[in-house]
C-alpha positions in Angstrom: -0.1 -0.2 0.0 1.5 3.5 -1.5 2.8 5.8 2.2 0.5 8.9 2.8 2.0 12.0 2.0 2.3 12.3 6.0 4.5 9.0 6.1 7.9 10.1 7.1 9.6 7.3 4.8 8.2 9.0 1.9 11.3 10.4 1.3 12.6 7.4 1.1 10.3 5.8 -1.6 10.7 9.1 -3.1 14.9 8.9 -3.4 14.9 5.2 -4.5 12.0 5.8 -7.5 14.8 8.6 -8.2 18.0 6.2 -7.9 15.9 3.4 -10.2 14.9 5.9 -13.1 18.5 7.3 -13.1 19.7 3.8 -12.8 17.5 2.7 -15.7 17.6 5.6 -18.2 20.2 6.6 -20.6 23.1 8.2 -19.1 23.8 9.9 -22.4 20.8 11.6 -22.5 20.3 15.4 -21.5 17.9 14.1 -18.4 20.5 11.8 -17.0 23.2 14.1 -17.7 20.6 16.4 -15.3 20.6 14.1 -12.6 24.9 13.8 -12.7 25.7 17.5 -11.4 27.0 17.8 -8.5 24.8 18.9 -5.6 25.9 22.2 -3.5 23.2 21.6 -0.7 23.6 19.1 2.1 21.4 15.9 2.4 19.5 17.1 5.3 16.4 18.6 4.8 16.4 19.0 1.0 12.9 19.5 -0.5 13.7 19.4 -4.2 16.3 17.2 -6.2 19.1 19.2 -8.0 17.8 17.5 -11.3 14.7 18.6 -10.9 15.3 21.9 -10.6 18.2 22.4 -13.2 15.1 20.8 -15.7 12.7 23.1 -14.9 14.9 25.8 -15.3 15.9 24.9 -18.8 12.3 24.6 -19.2 11.7 28.0 -18.2 14.9 29.4 -20.3 13.7 26.8 -23.6 10.3 29.3 -23.2 12.0 32.4 -22.7 13.0 32.8 -19.0 15.3 35.2 -18.5 15.4 35.9 -14.1 15.0 34.0 -11.3 11.8 35.3 -11.3 10.3 34.4 -14.2 11.7 30.9 -13.8 9.8 30.4 -10.9 6.5 31.8 -12.0 7.2 29.4 -15.5 7.4 26.4 -12.7 4.3 27.5 -10.6 1.9 27.9 -14.0 3.3 24.1 -15.7 1.1 22.0 -14.1 1.2 18.9 -11.6 1.5 17.1 -14.4 4.5 18.3 -15.7 6.4 19.0 -12.4 5.7 15.4 -11.6 7.5 14.4 -15.3 10.2 17.1 -14.8 11.1 14.9 -11.6 9.5 17.9 -9.2 7.3 15.8 -6.9 6.8 17.8 -4.1 5.5 20.9 -6.6 6.8 23.7 -8.1 10.3 24.9 -6.1 10.0 28.9 -4.8 12.0 31.6 -6.5 14.2 31.4 -3.5 15.0 27.5 -4.2 16.0 28.5 -7.3 18.1 31.3 -6.7 19.8 29.8 -3.8 20.8 26.8 -5.6 21.4 28.1 -9.3 23.4 30.8 -7.3 26.0 28.1 -5.4 26.2 25.5 -8.2 30.2 24.3 -9.5 30.1 26.3 -12.7 33.0 24.0 -13.6 31.2 20.9 -12.9 28.3 22.2 -15.1 29.9 23.2 -17.8 32.2 20.1 -18.3 28.9 17.7 -18.0 27.3 19.9 -20.5 29.8 20.3 -23.2 30.9 16.5 -22.5 26.9 16.0 -23.8 26.9 18.3 -26.6 30.3 16.7 -27.8 29.0 13.7 -28.1 26.3 14.8 -30.5 28.7 16.5 -32.9 28.7 14.6 -36.0 31.4 15.1 -38.3 31.2 14.7 -42.1 33.7 12.5 -44.1 36.2 15.0 -45.6 34.9 17.6 -44.0 37.3 19.9 -41.5 35.4 20.5 -38.4 35.9 24.5 -36.8 35.9 25.0 -33.1 35.5 28.8 -32.5 36.9 30.0 -29.3 35.7 33.5 -27.8 35.3 35.6 -24.4 32.0 37.2 -23.5 31.2 40.1 -21.0 27.7 39.6 -19.0 27.5 43.4 -18.6 24.6 43.2 -16.5 27.0 41.3 -13.7 29.0 44.3 -12.8 28.7 46.1 -9.6 29.9 48.9 -8.0 32.8 46.5 -6.7 33.4 44.3 -9.8 33.6 44.3 -13.0 31.1 42.5 -15.5 31.7 39.0 -15.3 33.8 36.8 -18.3 32.7 33.8 -19.8 35.0 32.2 -22.9 33.2 29.2 -25.1 34.2 26.8 -27.5 31.4 26.7 -29.8 31.2 24.3 -33.2 31.0 26.3 -36.4 28.9 24.3 -38.4 25.8 22.5 -35.8 26.2 25.6 -33.7 26.5 23.8 -30.5 28.8 25.2 -27.5 31.0 22.4 -26.5 32.4 23.9 -23.0 32.9 26.9 -21.1 35.3 28.4 -18.3 34.8 31.6 -16.6 37.9 34.1 -16.7 38.5 35.5 -13.1 38.9 39.3 -12.3 42.8 39.6 -12.5 43.5 37.4 -15.6 42.3 37.3 -19.2 41.7 35.0 -21.5 44.9 33.7 -22.7 46.1 31.3 -19.9 42.2 29.8 -19.9 42.9 28.7 -23.5 44.1 25.4 -23.1 42.1 25.0 -19.9 38.7 25.7 -21.8 40.2 23.2 -24.7 41.6 21.0 -22.7 37.8 19.5 -22.0 37.0 19.4 -25.4 37.5 16.7 -27.8 39.9 18.3 -30.8 40.0 15.4 -33.0 39.9 16.1 -36.2 39.4 19.9 -35.0 40.3 23.8 -36.8 40.4 25.8 -34.0 39.9 29.3 -34.9 40.4 32.5 -32.8 41.0 35.9 -32.9 44.7 37.8 -32.6 44.0 38.1 -28.9 45.0 34.1 -29.3 47.8 34.3 -32.5 49.9 33.2 -29.6 53.0 30.8 -29.8 52.2 29.1 -26.9 48.6 28.1 -28.1 50.2 26.9 -31.3 52.4 24.5 -29.4 49.5 23.5 -27.4 47.2 22.5 -30.3 49.5 21.1 -32.7 51.9 18.9 -30.4 50.0 17.8 -27.3 46.5 18.3 -29.2 46.8 17.2 -32.3 44.8 19.8 -33.7 45.3 22.3 -36.6 44.9 26.1 -36.0 43.7 29.3 -38.5 44.7 32.3 -36.2 44.2 35.9 -36.9 47.1 38.3 -36.8 46.5 42.4 -35.9 48.8 44.6 -34.4 49.2 43.3 -31.2 52.3 40.9 -32.8 53.7 43.6 -35.0 57.0 41.6 -35.8 54.5 38.7 -37.2 51.6 41.2 -38.3 55.0 42.8 -40.3 56.2 40.1 -41.8 53.0 39.0 -43.3 51.8 42.8 -44.5 55.3 41.9 -46.7 54.5 39.1 -48.3 53.8 39.8 -51.8 50.3 39.4 -52.5 49.9 41.6 -55.4 51.7 38.3 -57.0 49.6 35.7 -55.4 46.5 34.2 -57.1 43.1 34.5 -55.9 42.0 31.4 -53.8 38.2 32.3 -53.0 35.7 34.8 -53.5 32.2 35.0 -52.0 29.7 37.6 -52.5 26.6 38.0 -50.2 23.5 40.0 -49.7 21.6 40.1 -46.6 21.2 41.9 -42.8 21.2 45.2 -45.0 24.3 44.7 -46.4 26.1 43.3 -49.6 29.6 41.7 -49.0 32.6 40.3 -51.1 35.3 38.6 -49.7 38.4 37.6 -51.3 41.4 35.3 -50.1 44.2 34.7 -50.9 47.1 31.9 -49.5 50.6 31.1 -49.8 52.8 28.4 -48.3 55.2 29.8 -46.0 58.0 28.3 -47.5 61.4 29.4 -49.2 63.7 32.6 -48.9 61.5 35.4 -47.3 58.5 33.5 -46.1 59.7 31.9 -42.6 57.4 32.8 -39.6 59.2 32.6 -36.2 55.9 31.2 -35.5 55.0 27.3 -34.1 53.7 25.0 -37.2 52.7 27.6 -39.4 52.1 26.6 -42.9 50.3 29.3 -44.8 49.6 33.0 -44.3 46.3 34.4 -45.4 44.8 37.1 -46.3 41.2 38.4 -47.0 40.0 41.6 -48.4 36.3 42.4 -47.2 34.7 44.8 -48.5 31.0 45.7 -48.0 28.3 48.7 -48.4 24.8 49.6 -47.1 21.8 47.9 -49.6 19.0 50.7 -50.9 21.8 53.6 -50.3 23.8 55.5 -52.3 27.6 54.9 -50.1 31.0 53.8 -51.6 32.3 50.7 -51.0 34.2 50.6 -47.5 37.2 47.5 -47.4 38.9 46.0 -44.8 42.3 43.9 -45.0 42.9 40.8 -42.3 45.6 38.6 -42.0 46.3 35.0 -40.6 48.1 32.3 -40.6 47.1 28.7 -40.5 49.2 25.6 -39.2 47.0 23.6 -42.8 49.1 23.0 -45.6 47.7 23.7 -49.3 47.2 19.7 -48.8 44.8 19.3 -45.7 42.9 22.3 -46.8 41.8 24.2 -49.8 41.2 27.9 -50.9 37.2 27.5 -49.9 38.1 25.6 -47.1 39.6 27.9 -45.4 37.8 30.9 -46.1 34.5 28.4 -44.8 36.7 28.2 -41.3 37.4 31.8 -41.8 33.8 33.2 -41.8 32.7 30.1 -40.1 34.9 31.8 -37.0 32.4 34.6 -36.3 29.3 32.3 -35.8 30.3 32.4 -32.7 29.0 35.7 -32.5 26.0 35.6 -34.4 24.8 32.1 -33.8 25.8 32.4 -29.4 26.7 36.0 -28.3 24.3 37.1 -30.1 21.5 35.4 -30.0 22.0 35.4 -26.3 21.8 39.2 -26.1 19.0 39.6 -28.1 16.9 37.0 -27.3 17.7 36.6 -24.1 18.7 40.1 -23.3 21.6 38.4 -21.0 23.5 42.0 -21.0 21.0 43.4 -19.1 20.4 40.7 -16.7 20.1 42.2 -12.8 21.8 38.5 -11.8 25.2 38.7 -10.3 25.7 36.5 -6.9 27.8 33.9 -6.4 27.8 31.3 -9.9 24.1 32.8 -10.8 25.6 35.1 -13.8 27.2 31.7 -15.0 24.9 28.9 -14.3 22.5 31.4 -16.0 24.7 31.4 -19.3 25.2 27.9 -19.1 21.6 27.4 -19.3 21.1 30.0 -22.2 23.8 28.0 -24.1 22.6 24.3 -23.5 18.6 25.6 -24.2 20.3 27.2 -27.6 22.5 23.9 -28.5 19.0 22.0 -27.6 16.8 23.8 -29.9 19.5 23.4 -32.6 19.7 19.7 -32.3 15.7 19.4 -33.0 16.7 20.8 -36.6 15.3 24.6 -35.5 17.3 27.4 -36.6 15.2 30.4 -35.3 15.6 30.8 -31.7 13.6 33.8 -31.5 10.6 31.6 -33.0 11.4 28.7 -30.7 11.3 30.4 -28.0 7.3 31.9 -28.7 7.0 28.4 -29.6 7.7 26.8 -26.9 6.2 29.3 -24.5 2.8 28.5 -25.8 2.5 25.3 -24.1 4.7 24.2 -21.3 5.1 20.4 -22.2 7.0 22.2 -25.2 10.3 22.5 -23.0 10.3 19.1 -21.6 9.9 17.2 -24.9 12.5 18.8 -26.1 14.8 17.9 -23.3 13.5 14.4 -23.3 14.0 13.7 -26.6 17.9 14.3 -26.6 
């Protein structure tokens, strides 16, 4: 006979049910991964399971929730069936419960588990180079009078638009020392890591090629003056065009021209580890429906890829694909989730919410959806839809 709610053994039964479901379930599925996240609370007095809280929080973020209050409101309106299915068997957690738990989570543990889950779902294409972009972003709303905004750095799959890993950058450091820390958590088999000029560091090149067996494509600017001068001095007028693209959209017309040359022979040796080719990319753009002249920008880059490893078209796709981390991750978090105006500032709260946004974006993309804003509206119309997405992954 089932125990009545007032029975002292009810928590034990609930724990056994949770345990049996965990053991029987798919350990690689998203729900199973959420069950594996380390709980920062002491076991005594715990009313709501961490997995249930995280599942409801993710459901709410999929539906567009931007704050702890919004998450709690979504959970309160979800209905008993959704709550039970999500693992919340004692009703909807309060706003203070969501806030206390999400502000105390171990951000490294959460991001590593979510990153491993995403990496297992990155599908490689035969003969196709896999691009992984690395870039940092400030969570501007997290700044206080006593502290600058939290900085997060992510690794992002070019093709599928999934977040493969994330680390937080401390107040007294920057992106450079954490480059290898982030990528230590990412499978770089067959990958080409792309990064902006900040990461055109010799140590980074050695780490990627010698230690991880990966390739790199790095932008070079004036922060590396000697290297930049060497690249600019190459005989680019005599080097043939390797790729040219033209696009119209987002209110502008843009052309990109790429030239590539092997770094071998007199005058072309670079004092940069494993550099095989130098690239020159000329971007020209002008607004549509406006009587304005073309503006032009010349960018230089280096790569460990040889001409045999990658064609001119491959190199152009990798260079262009790097900016997907801006367009398909940072821009989405800022515009669709209004991240920069979030007032969450305490503990690990800013990072945890960014991790949930990353996860929501990755989860939606895995279902085949490309328009995140439209997906948020779709998920918000029915409380069962976000949970269906989570359970399908």
